[in-house]
PAZAPA-4460 file (N, C-alpha, C; in steps of 0.05 Angstrom, whole numbers, plus 32768, in hexadecimal, padded with zeros to 4 digits):
% residues 72
    n_x    n_y    n_z   ca_x   ca_y   ca_z    c_x    c_y    c_z   seq   type   mol
   80A5   7EBB   7E0F   8092   7EB7   7E07   807C   7EB8   7E1A     1      M     A
   8061   7ECE   7E17   804F   7ECB   7E30   803A   7EB7   7E29     2      S     A
   8035   7EA6   7E42   801C   7E99   7E3E   8005   7E9E   7E3E     3      S     A
   8003   7EBD   7E48   7FE6   7ECA   7E47   7FD6   7ECA   7E5D     4      G     A
   7FEA   7EB6   7E71   7FDB   7EBB   7E8A   7FE4   7ED3   7EA4     5      K     A
   7FD9   7EE0   7EB6   7FE8   7EF0   7EC0   7FF3   7EDF   7EDA     6      K     A
   800B   7EF3   7EE1   8014   7EE7   7EF2   800B   7EE7   7F13     7      E     A
   800C   7ED0   7F20   7FFF   7ED3   7F3E   800D   7EDF   7F4B     8      M     A
   8003   7EF9   7F5E   8019   7F10   7F6F   8021   7F00   7F7A     9      P     A
   8036   7F08   7F89   8044   7EFC   7FA2   8037   7EF8   7FC4    10      K     A
   8037   7EE0   7FCC   802F   7EE3   7FE3   8033   7EFF   7FF1    11      I     A
   8053   7F04   7FF4   805F   7F17   8004   8051   7F34   7FFA    12      E     A
   8042   7F30   7FDF   8032   7F4C   7FD0   801D   7F4D   7FD3    13      D     A
   8009   7F35   7FE6   7FF1   7F39   7FF0   7FF3   7F44   800B    14      N     A
   8004   7F30   8011   8009   7F3E   8032   800D   7F55   8037    15      E     A
   8023   7F66   8026   8025   7F84   802C   800B   7F8F   8022    16      L     A
   7FFF   7F8D   8013   7FEB   7F93   8008   7FD3   7F92   8023    17      A     A
   7FD8   7F7E   802A   7FC2   7F76   803A   7FBF   7F8B   8056    18      R     A
   7FDD   7F87   8065   7FEE   7FA6   8072   7FE6   7FBF   8076    19      E     A
   7FE9   7FC3   8056   7FEE   7FDF   804F   7FCB   7FE8   8056    20      I     A
   7FC0   7FDA   8048   7F9B   7FDA   8051   7F93   7FDB   8072    21      R     A
   7F9B   7FCE   8082   7F99   7FC2   8098   7FA7   7FE3   80B0    22      E     A
   7FBC   7FEF   80A1   7FC8   8005   80AC   7FB8   8014   80A7    23      L     A
   7FB3   801A   808B   7F97   8037   808A   7F86   8031   8098    24      R     A
   7F75   8021   809B   7F5B   8012   80AF   7F65   801B   80C6    25      S     A
   7F76   801B   80D1   7F85   801B   80F8   7F86   8032   80F3    26      R     A
   7F8E   8046   80DF   7F91   805F   80E9   7F7A   8074   80DA    27      L     A
   7F5E   8061   80DB   7F4B   8071   80CF   7F44   8088   80BA    28      G     A
   7F5B   8077   80A3   7F60   8092   808B   7F52   8087   8075    29      L     A
   7F44   8096   8066   7F41   8086   8046   7F59   8087   8036    30      T     A
   7F5C   8079   801F   7F6A   8076   8009   7F74   8093   8008    31      Q     A
   7F5F   80A0   8001   7F6A   80BF   7FFB   7F78   80C5   8006    32      E     A
   7F70   80C3   8026   7F84   80D8   8041   7F98   80CB   8049    33      Q     A
   7F9A   80B0   8040   7FB4   80A0   804C   7FCB   80A8   802B    34      F     A
   7FBF   80A7   801C   7FCF   80B4   7FF9   7FDB   80CC   8009    35      A     A
   7FCA   80DD   8011   7FD8   80F6   8012   7FF2   80F9   8029    36      A     A
   7FE5   80E4   803B   7FF5   80F2   8054   8014   80DE   804C    37      K     A
   8012   80C6   8037   8022   80BA   802C   8035   80C6   8018    38      A     A
   802C   80D5   800A   8039   80EC   7FF7   8033   80DF   7FDD    39      G     A
   801C   80D4   7FD4   8019   80C0   7FBC   7FFD   80CA   7FB5    40      V     A
   7FF1   80C1   7FA5   7FD0   80C3   7F95   7FC9   80A6   7FA5    41      T     A
   7FA5   80B4   7FA3   7F96   80A5   7FA2   7F96   8082   7F9D    42      F     A
   7F9D   807F   7F7F   7F9D   806A   7F6D   7FB8   805F   7F72    43      S     A
   7FC9   8071   7F7B   7FE2   8058   7F88   7FDA   8048   7F9F    44      T     A
   7FCF   8053   7FB0   7FC4   8046   7FC8   7FB1   802F   7FC3    45      V     A
   7FA6   8037   7FAF   7F8F   8023   7FA3   7F9B   8009   7FA2    46      N     A
   7FB1   8011   7F8D   7FC2   7FF9   7F7F   7FD7   7FE6   7F99    47      R     A
   7FD6   7FFB   7FAB   7FEF   7FE8   7FBF   7FD9   7FD5   7FCE    48      W     A
   7FC4   7FE5   7FD0   7FAF   7FCB   7FDC   7FA9   7FB5   7FD1    49      E     A
   7FA3   7FB9   7FB7   7F9B   7FA6   7FA6   7FB2   7F94   7F9C    50      S     A
   7FC4   7F9D   7FAC   7FE5   7F8A   7FA2   7FE9   7F87   7F88    51      G     A
   7FE8   7FA2   7F70   7FE7   7FA7   7F59   8003   7FB7   7F53    52      R     A
   8010   7FBB   7F6F   8020   7FCF   7F6E   8029   7FCA   7F8F    53      S     A
   8045   7FDA   7F91   804F   7FD1   7FAA   805B   7FF0   7FB0    54      N     A
   805D   7FF8   7FC9   806A   801A   7FC8   808C   8014   7FCB    55      P     A
   8086   8030   7FBC   80AC   802E   7FC0   80B2   803D   7FD2    56      S     A
   80CC   8035   7FCD   80E9   8040   7FF3   80D8   8055   7FF3    57      L     A
   80D9   806B   7FEA   80CB   807F   7FFB   80B2   8084   8003    58      L     A
   80A0   807B   7FF4   8082   8070   8003   8085   8065   801C    59      A     A
   8099   8053   801F   809B   803B   8031   80A5   8046   8047    60      M     A
   80BC   805C   8044   80C1   806D   805B   80A3   807C   806C    61      R     A
   809A   8083   8058   808C   809D   805B   8071   8087   806D    62      R     A
   806E   8073   806C   8055   8066   8072   805D   805E   808F    63      I     A
   807F   8054   8094   808A   8056   80A6   8086   8062   80BE    64      E     A
   8086   807E   80B6   8087   8099   80C4   806A   809B   80C7    65      E     A
   8054   8091   80BE   8039   8096   80C5   8030   8087   80DE    66      L     A
   8040   806B   80D8   8047   805E   80F4   804B   8067   810F    67      L     A
   806B   807A   8109   806B   8086   8123   8067   8094   812A    68      K     A
   805C   80A9   811A   804E   80BF   8121   802E   80B9   8130    69      V     A
   802F   809F   8133   800A   80A0   8138   8014   8086   8148    70      T     A
   8027   807D   814A   8028   806E   816C   801A   8056   816C    71      G     A
   8015   8051   814B   8006   8033   8146   8018   801C   8139    72      K     A
***
């Protein structure tokens, strides 16, 4: 039975959201541009950065490739 309260996001989730936001900022990309490079939609990046969802394994691989290509 649900208590009606929203669950607090895990600290790790908040950390990942912050790291994605910082990476995108370092790359100088908008959420829309970052989404195109990661192969996802703008709304998906928005959910990642707000901590409402996490990247899939495939998306994480694409993000890692972005890091390698940019050398940042």
